[in-house]
C-alpha positions as a Markdown table, in Angstrom:
| # | Residue | x | y | z |
|---|---|---|---|---|
| 1 | Met | 0.0 | 0.0 | 0.0 |
| 2 | Asn | 1.1 | 3.5 | -0.7 |
| 3 | Arg | 2.3 | 5.2 | 2.5 |
| 4 | Lys | 4.0 | 8.3 | 1.1 |
| 5 | Val | 2.6 | 10.6 | 3.8 |
| 6 | Glu | 3.7 | 8.5 | 6.7 |
| 7 | Lys | 7.2 | 8.0 | 5.1 |
| 8 | Arg | 7.6 | 11.8 | 4.6 |
| 9 | Leu | 6.5 | 12.6 | 8.1 |
| 10 | Ala | 8.9 | 10.0 | 9.6 |
| 11 | Trp | 11.8 | 11.2 | 7.4 |
| 12 | Ile | 11.2 | 14.9 | 8.3 |
| 13 | Ala | 11.2 | 13.9 | 12.0 |
| 14 | Asn | 14.4 | 11.8 | 11.5 |
| 15 | Ile | 16.2 | 14.7 | 9.8 |
| 16 | Leu | 15.1 | 17.1 | 12.5 |
| 17 | Ser | 16.3 | 14.7 | 15.2 |
| 18 | Leu | 19.6 | 14.1 | 13.4 |
| 19 | Leu | 20.1 | 17.9 | 13.1 |
| 20 | Phe | 19.4 | 18.3 | 16.8 |
| 21 | Leu | 21.8 | 15.5 | 17.6 |
| 22 | Ile | 24.6 | 17.1 | 15.4 |
| 23 | Phe | 24.0 | 20.5 | 17.0 |
| 24 | Gly | 24.3 | 18.9 | 20.5 |
| 25 | Ile | 27.6 | 17.1 | 19.5 |
| 26 | Leu | 29.0 | 20.4 | 18.1 |
| 27 | Ser | 28.0 | 22.2 | 21.3 |
| 28 | Ile | 30.0 | 19.6 | 23.3 |
| 29 | Phe | 33.1 | 20.3 | 21.2 |
| 30 | Val | 32.6 | 24.0 | 21.7 |
| 31 | Ile | 32.2 | 23.6 | 25.5 |
| 32 | Asn | 35.3 | 21.3 | 25.8 |
| 33 | Asn | 37.5 | 23.7 | 23.8 |
| 34 | Thr | 39.9 | 25.3 | 26.3 |
| 35 | Ser | 40.1 | 28.6 | 24.5 |
| 36 | Asn | 36.3 | 29.1 | 25.0 |
| 37 | Gln | 36.3 | 27.8 | 28.6 |
| 38 | Gln | 36.5 | 31.2 | 30.2 |
| 39 | Gln | 33.7 | 32.6 | 28.0 |
| 40 | Tyr | 31.6 | 29.6 | 28.8 |
| 41 | Asn | 32.1 | 30.0 | 32.6 |
| 42 | Glu | 31.1 | 33.7 | 32.3 |
| 43 | Leu | 28.0 | 32.7 | 30.4 |
| 44 | Met | 27.1 | 30.2 | 33.0 |
| 45 | Lys | 27.4 | 32.8 | 35.7 |
| 46 | Gln | 25.2 | 35.2 | 33.8 |
| 47 | Phe | 22.5 | 32.6 | 33.3 |
| 48 | Ser | 22.5 | 31.4 | 36.9 |
| 49 | Gly | 23.1 | 34.7 | 38.6 |
| 50 | Asn | 25.1 | 34.7 | 41.8 |
| 51 | Asn | 23.7 | 31.3 | 42.8 |
| 52 | Gln | 25.4 | 28.9 | 40.6 |
| 53 | Asp | 23.5 | 25.6 | 41.1 |
| 54 | Met | 25.1 | 23.7 | 38.2 |
| 55 | Ser | 28.7 | 23.5 | 37.4 |
| 56 | Ser | 30.0 | 23.3 | 33.9 |
| 57 | Glu | 31.0 | 19.7 | 34.4 |
| 58 | Met | 27.5 | 18.8 | 35.5 |
| 59 | Phe | 26.0 | 20.6 | 32.5 |
| 60 | Leu | 28.4 | 18.7 | 30.2 |
| 61 | Val | 27.4 | 15.3 | 31.7 |
| 62 | Ser | 23.7 | 16.1 | 31.4 |
| 63 | Leu | 24.2 | 17.2 | 27.8 |
| 64 | Ile | 26.0 | 14.0 | 27.0 |
| 65 | Ala | 23.3 | 11.9 | 28.6 |
| 66 | Ser | 20.6 | 13.8 | 26.7 |
| 67 | Leu | 22.5 | 13.3 | 23.5 |
| 68 | Val | 22.8 | 9.5 | 24.1 |
| 69 | Ile | 19.0 | 9.3 | 24.7 |
| 70 | Leu | 18.5 | 11.5 | 21.6 |
| 71 | Gly | 20.7 | 9.1 | 19.5 |
| 72 | Phe | 18.7 | 6.1 | 20.7 |
| 73 | Ser | 15.5 | 7.9 | 19.8 |
| 74 | Thr | 16.8 | 8.8 | 16.4 |
| 75 | Leu | 18.0 | 5.2 | 15.8 |
| 76 | Leu | 14.5 | 4.0 | 16.7 |
| 77 | Gly | 13.0 | 6.5 | 14.3 |
| 78 | Phe | 15.3 | 5.5 | 11.4 |
| 79 | Val | 14.6 | 1.8 | 11.9 |
| 80 | Gly | 10.8 | 2.5 | 12.2 |
| 81 | Thr | 11.0 | 4.4 | 8.9 |
| 82 | Met | 12.9 | 1.7 | 7.1 |
| 83 | Val | 10.3 | -1.0 | 7.9 |
| 84 | Ile | 7.2 | 1.0 | 7.1 |
| 85 | Glu | 6.5 | -0.9 | 3.9 |
| 86 | Gly | 7.1 | -4.4 | 5.2 |
| 87 | Arg | 5.6 | -4.4 | 8.7 |
| 88 | Lys | 3.4 | -1.4 | 9.4 |
| 89 | Asn | 2.5 | -2.4 | 13.0 |
| 90 | Leu | 6.2 | -2.8 | 13.9 |
| 91 | Ala | 7.0 | 0.5 | 12.2 |
| 92 | Ala | 4.2 | 2.2 | 14.1 |
| 93 | Ser | 5.4 | 0.7 | 17.4 |
| 94 | Leu | 9.0 | 1.8 | 16.8 |
| 95 | Leu | 7.9 | 5.3 | 15.9 |
| 96 | Ile | 5.8 | 5.6 | 19.0 |
| 97 | Ala | 8.8 | 4.3 | 21.1 |
| 98 | Ala | 11.0 | 6.9 | 19.3 |
| 99 | Ala | 8.5 | 9.6 | 20.2 |
| 100 | Ile | 8.3 | 8.6 | 23.8 |
| 101 | Val | 12.1 | 8.4 | 24.2 |
| 102 | Gly | 12.4 | 11.7 | 22.3 |
| 103 | Leu | 10.1 | 13.3 | 24.9 |
| 104 | Phe | 13.0 | 13.1 | 27.4 |
| 105 | Thr | 15.3 | 15.1 | 25.2 |
| 106 | Thr | 12.8 | 17.9 | 24.4 |
| 107 | Asn | 12.8 | 16.9 | 20.7 |
| 108 | Leu | 9.2 | 18.0 | 20.5 |
| 109 | Ile | 8.7 | 18.6 | 16.8 |
| 110 | Ala | 10.2 | 15.3 | 15.8 |
| 111 | Met | 8.2 | 13.6 | 18.6 |
| 112 | Val | 4.9 | 15.0 | 17.2 |
| 113 | Leu | 5.7 | 14.0 | 13.7 |
| 114 | Trp | 6.6 | 10.5 | 14.7 |
| 115 | Met | 3.4 | 10.2 | 16.7 |
| 116 | Ile | 1.3 | 11.4 | 13.7 |
| 117 | Ala | 3.0 | 8.9 | 11.4 |
| 118 | Ala | 2.5 | 6.1 | 13.9 |
| 119 | Ile | -1.2 | 6.9 | 14.4 |
| 120 | Arg | -1.7 | 7.0 | 10.6 |
| 121 | Leu | 0.0 | 3.7 | 10.2 |
| 122 | Phe | -2.2 | 2.1 | 12.8 |
| 123 | Ala | -5.4 | 3.7 | 11.4 |
| 124 | Lys | -4.8 | 2.9 | 7.7 |
| 125 | Lys | -6.0 | -0.5 | 6.5 |
| 126 | Asp | -4.0 | -2.5 | 4.0 |
| 127 | Lys | -5.5 | -3.2 | 0.6 |
| 128 | Thr | -4.7 | -6.9 | 1.2 |
| 129 | Asp | -6.7 | -6.9 | 4.4 |
| 130 | Val | -9.7 | -5.3 | 2.6 |
| 131 | Asn | -9.3 | -7.8 | -0.3 |
| 132 | Glu | -9.0 | -10.8 | 2.2 |
| 133 | Asn | -12.1 | -9.6 | 4.1 |
| 134 | Ala | -14.1 | -9.2 | 0.8 |
| 135 | Thr | -12.9 | -12.7 | -0.4 |
| 136 | Ala | -13.9 | -14.2 | 3.0 |
| 137 | Gln | -17.3 | -12.6 | 2.8 |
| 138 | Leu | -17.8 | -13.8 | -0.7 |
| 139 | Arg | -16.8 | -17.3 | 0.3 |
| 140 | Gln | -19.2 | -17.2 | 3.3 |
| 141 | Asn | -22.0 | -15.9 | 1.1 |
| 142 | His | -21.3 | -18.6 | -1.5 |
| 143 | Ser | -21.2 | -21.4 | 1.1 |
| 144 | Lys | -24.4 | -20.0 | 2.6 |
| 145 | Ser | -26.2 | -19.9 | -0.8 |
| 146 | Gln | -24.8 | -23.4 | -1.5 |
| 147 | Ser | -26.2 | -24.7 | 1.7 |
| 148 | Asp | -29.6 | -22.9 | 1.0 |
| 149 | Trp | -29.7 | -24.5 | -2.4 |
| 150 | Asn | -28.9 | -28.0 | -0.9 |
| 151 | His | -31.7 | -27.4 | 1.7 |
| 152 | Gln | -34.2 | -26.5 | -1.0 |
| 153 | Gln | -33.2 | -29.6 | -3.0 |
| 154 | Asn | -33.7 | -31.8 | 0.0 |
| 155 | Gln | -37.0 | -30.2 | 0.8 |
| 156 | Gln | -38.2 | -30.8 | -2.8 |
| 157 | Gln | -37.2 | -34.4 | -2.6 |
| 158 | Lys | -39.2 | -34.8 | 0.5 |
| 159 | Asp | -42.2 | -33.0 | -1.0 |
| 160 | Ala | -42.2 | -35.2 | -4.1 |
| 161 | Trp | -45.5 | -37.2 | -4.2 |
| 162 | Asp | -45.1 | -40.9 | -3.8 |
| 163 | Pro | -48.5 | -42.7 | -4.1 |
| 164 | Glu | -47.3 | -46.0 | -2.5 |
| 165 | Gln | -45.9 | -44.2 | 0.5 |
| 166 | Glu | -49.1 | -42.3 | 0.9 |
| 167 | Ile | -51.2 | -45.5 | 0.9 |
| 168 | Asn | -48.9 | -47.1 | 3.4 |
| 169 | Lys | -49.2 | -44.0 | 5.6 |
| 170 | Gln | -53.0 | -44.1 | 5.4 |
| 171 | Lys | -53.0 | -47.8 | 6.4 |
| 172 | Lys | -50.9 | -47.1 | 9.4 |
| 173 | Asp | -53.0 | -44.1 | 10.4 |
| 174 | Asp | -56.4 | -45.9 | 9.9 |
| 175 | Pro | -57.8 | -46.9 | 13.4 |
| 176 | Tyr | -60.3 | -49.4 | 11.9 |
| 177 | Ile | -57.7 | -51.7 | 10.3 |
| 178 | Tyr | -56.5 | -54.5 | 12.6 |
């Protein structure tokens, strides 16, 4: 079945997630660069004010953890997109899993696109399913009409007039014959 819309939604989400991942990796390299360390520390002080609750190392560790989760989410999205044609239920499940995992990384646009694609995959029926249902219904109707025809034939055979059988029946039913 043609699933162009679902594929496009999933690919757009995958590309957005991949761009977000690349941007995160580049930000790690910028943070780790020693020439920018002083500027980074000043920026952290400005954002947090006088009360610095998070050190630069803690921020770096949380960024790395977020990127690992985002990478896993992106991988699920890519695998889900690849299997859309073959196994739509598996693809929809993988896209939902990617969206749920992507929720933890605030990858919201990709998450929404993955959810829409997954819901559309679950909601859309295959043409083969429709054809199989129609074929099964035709077979059922045919077997039903065949059994109705057989029943009519049996009824006609029973209703056929047999004079000898009627005479024997009358003799059996006659109370005056001993």
